[in-house]
C-alpha positions in Angstrom: -26.5 -26.3 -29.9 -26.5 -22.8 -28.5 -27.5 -24.2 -25.1 -24.6 -26.7 -25.2 -22.2 -24.0 -26.1 -23.5 -21.8 -23.3 -23.1 -24.7 -20.8 -19.5 -25.3 -21.9 -18.7 -21.7 -21.8 -20.3 -21.3 -18.3 -18.4 -24.3 -17.0 -15.2 -23.1 -18.4 -15.6 -19.6 -16.8 -16.6 -21.1 -13.5 -13.6 -23.5 -13.6 -11.3 -20.7 -14.4 -12.4 -18.5 -11.5 -12.4 -21.6 -9.2 -8.8 -22.2 -10.1 -7.9 -18.5 -9.7 -9.7 -17.9 -6.5 -9.2 -21.2 -4.7 -5.5 -21.2 -4.8 -3.8 -23.0 -1.9 -1.6 -20.7 0.1 1.6 -21.6 1.9 0.7 -20.0 5.2 4.2 -20.3 6.7 5.7 -18.4 3.8 3.0 -15.7 4.1 3.7 -15.5 7.8 7.4 -15.1 7.3 6.7 -12.2 4.9 4.3 -10.6 7.3 6.7 -10.9 10.3 9.6 -9.4 8.2 7.3 -6.5 7.2 6.2 -6.0 10.8 9.8 -5.9 12.0 10.3 -2.7 9.9 7.5 -0.9 11.8 8.1 1.1 14.9 4.7 2.7 15.3 1.4 3.2 13.5 -1.9 4.9 13.6 -5.3 4.3 12.1 -9.0 3.7 12.7 -10.1 0.3 14.0 -13.6 -1.1 13.5 -14.5 -3.7 16.0 -17.5 -5.9 16.5 -17.6 -8.9 18.8 -20.1 -11.6 20.0 -20.0 -12.5 23.6 -22.3 -15.4 24.5 -25.4 -15.0 22.4 -25.1 -11.2 22.1 -23.4 -9.4 19.1 -22.3 -6.1 20.5 -22.5 -2.8 18.4 -19.7 -2.0 16.1 -17.1 0.3 17.6 -15.1 2.9 15.7 -11.8 3.7 17.4 -8.9 6.0 16.4 -5.7 4.6 17.8 -2.0 5.1 18.1 0.4 2.2 18.7 4.1 2.1 19.3 6.5 -0.8 20.1 7.2 -2.5 22.4 3.6 -1.9 23.7 2.1 1.6 23.9 -1.5 2.2 22.9 -3.8 5.2 22.9 -7.4 4.8 21.8 -10.3 7.2 21.3 -13.8 6.1 20.3 -14.9 8.6 17.7 -18.5 7.4 17.1 -21.4 6.2 19.2 -22.1 4.1 21.2 -19.0 5.0 23.1 -18.1 8.3 21.5 -15.3 10.3 23.3 -14.2 7.4 25.5 -10.4 7.4 25.8 -7.8 5.1 27.2 -4.0 4.8 27.4 -2.1 1.6 28.2 1.7 1.5 28.3 3.5 -1.7 29.3 5.3 -1.1 32.6 3.7 2.3 33.3 0.9 3.1 35.8 1.4 -0.3 37.5 0.4 -1.9 34.2 -3.1 -0.4 34.5 -5.2 1.3 31.9 -5.9 5.0 32.3 -9.4 5.6 31.0 -12.5 7.7 31.0 -15.9 7.6 29.4 -17.4 10.2 27.1 -19.9 12.9 28.1 -20.8 13.5 31.7 -19.6 10.1 32.6 -16.1 11.0 31.5 -15.3 13.7 34.1 -13.3 11.3 36.2 -10.5 9.2 34.9 -9.8 5.8 36.4 -7.1 3.2 36.5 -8.2 -0.3 35.5 -6.8 -3.8 35.5 -6.6 -4.7 31.8 -8.1 -8.1 32.6 -10.4 -7.0 35.4 -14.2 -7.2 35.1 -14.7 -3.4 34.3 -12.1 -3.3 31.5 -13.3 -6.6 30.1 -17.0 -5.7 30.0 -18.3 -6.0 26.4 -14.8 -7.2 25.2 -13.6 -10.7 24.2 -9.9 -9.6 24.7 -7.9 -7.3 27.0 -6.2 -4.3 25.6 -2.9 -6.2 26.0 -4.0 -8.3 22.9 -4.3 -5.2 20.8 -2.3 -4.7 17.6 -1.2 -6.3 14.3 1.8 -7.9 16.1 -0.5 -9.9 18.4 -2.7 -10.9 15.5 0.3 -12.4 13.8 1.2 -14.2 17.0 -2.2 -15.8 17.2 -1.9 -17.1 13.6 1.6 -18.3 14.2 0.6 -20.1 17.4 -2.1 -22.0 15.6 0.1 -22.9 12.7 2.7 -24.2 15.1 0.1 -26.2 17.0 -1.0 -27.9 13.7 2.6 -28.8 12.8 3.2 -30.3 16.3 0.0 -32.3 16.3 0.1 -33.4 12.7 -3.2 -31.7 12.0 -4.2 -30.4 8.6 -5.2 -26.8 8.2 -6.4 -25.3 4.9 -5.6 -21.8 3.8 -6.8 -20.8 0.4 -6.9 -17.6 -1.6 -10.5 -16.8 -2.4 -10.1 -13.5 -4.2 -8.7 -10.0 -4.3 -10.5 -7.0 -2.9 -9.9 -3.4 -1.8 -10.1 -2.9 2.0 -10.7 0.8 2.5 -9.0 1.5 -0.8 -6.0 -0.8 -0.1 -5.4 -3.7 -2.6 -5.7 -6.8 -0.6 -5.7 -10.6 -0.9 -8.7 -12.4 0.6 -7.9 -15.6 2.3 -9.8 -18.3 4.2 -8.3 -20.5 6.9 -10.1 -23.6 8.2 -8.9 -25.4 11.3 -9.8 -28.9 12.6 -13.5 -29.2 13.5 -12.8 -30.7 16.9 -13.0 -27.8 19.4 -11.2 -29.8 22.1 -8.0 -29.6 20.0 -7.5 -26.1 21.2 -7.4 -24.0 18.1 -8.4 -20.3 18.2 -11.4 -20.8 15.9 -12.9 -23.1 13.4 -12.7 -20.7 10.4 -11.3 -17.3 9.7 -11.5 -15.1 6.7 -8.8 -12.4 6.5 -7.5 -9.8 4.1 -3.8 -9.1 3.6 -2.4 -5.9 2.2 -0.7 -6.9 -1.0 2.2 -4.5 -0.6 3.0 -4.8 3.1 1.8 -8.4 3.6 0.0 -7.4 6.8 -3.6 -8.2 7.7 -6.0 -5.3 7.5 -9.3 -7.2 8.1 -10.3 -10.4 9.8 -13.6 -12.2 10.5 -13.5 -15.1 12.9 -16.1 -17.9 13.2 -16.6 -20.3 16.0 -17.3 -24.1 15.9 -20.9 -23.4 15.1 -19.6 -21.4 12.1 -21.1 -18.3 13.8 -19.3 -14.9 13.4 -17.8 -13.9 16.8 -15.1 -11.3 15.8 -14.9 -8.8 13.1 -12.0 -6.4 13.0 -10.7 -4.1 10.3 -8.2 -1.2 9.9 -8.7 2.0 7.9 -6.1 4.7 7.0 -3.2 2.8 8.5 0.0 5.0 8.6 3.3 3.4 9.6 6.4 4.9 11.2 4.8 8.3 11.8 7.3 9.1 14.7 5.1 8.8 17.8 6.6 10.1 21.0 6.0 9.7 24.7 3.6 12.6 24.5 1.3 10.5 22.4 0.8 8.2 25.3 0.7 10.8 28.1 -2.7 11.5 29.7 -1.5 15.1 30.3 -1.4 15.7 26.5 -3.6 18.8 25.9 -5.1 17.1 22.9 -6.7 14.5 25.2 -9.5 14.8 27.8 -8.2 12.9 30.7 
């Protein structure tokens, strides 16, 4: 009798949590909310954690302080090893659309100009710096949703829970795309977290068609509309080491 009651209770609890944390999400409505929120943002700063797999190699996690301003200005400084004190600035339309960068330590004495999509800038990176930012992340999701609508493909987006991401109340979602790689979707599966208040993503983990983790990005201490100026994206800024 007790065992039967325990089984019923366990099944009931499991069913309840399954209903709560497997809720189907209207991704288009969520994207509309995110885009509306992002339109209100002129600039933002934070710390980005980045880890990527290239081929068979998973590269070390990078910890980067950054500043970003629309339409596209970005300053980045690596604040922990393995690339501590590396700095770079990229401003669309400035410096012949090249990155101004230097390494940390003795290697960082000389600053160089790099093609964002050239071999030196792309070494150890899956994406060029021109793909940086929350706005571009939203574009990737929107592009894949539009592709699914056009092709009549089914994509699944479910809510799997609620968690804090660096202290920020967030909704955890899982998106699954068609298994056929040749259909051209960005990935097979993505798990991402969305700030409940701002409706903006603050963490994403991307899996390839072998369901292998290939990209892991998260944002800590995001601050919006802080009033960044041209000085924040100027190599001559005395706070920088170019």
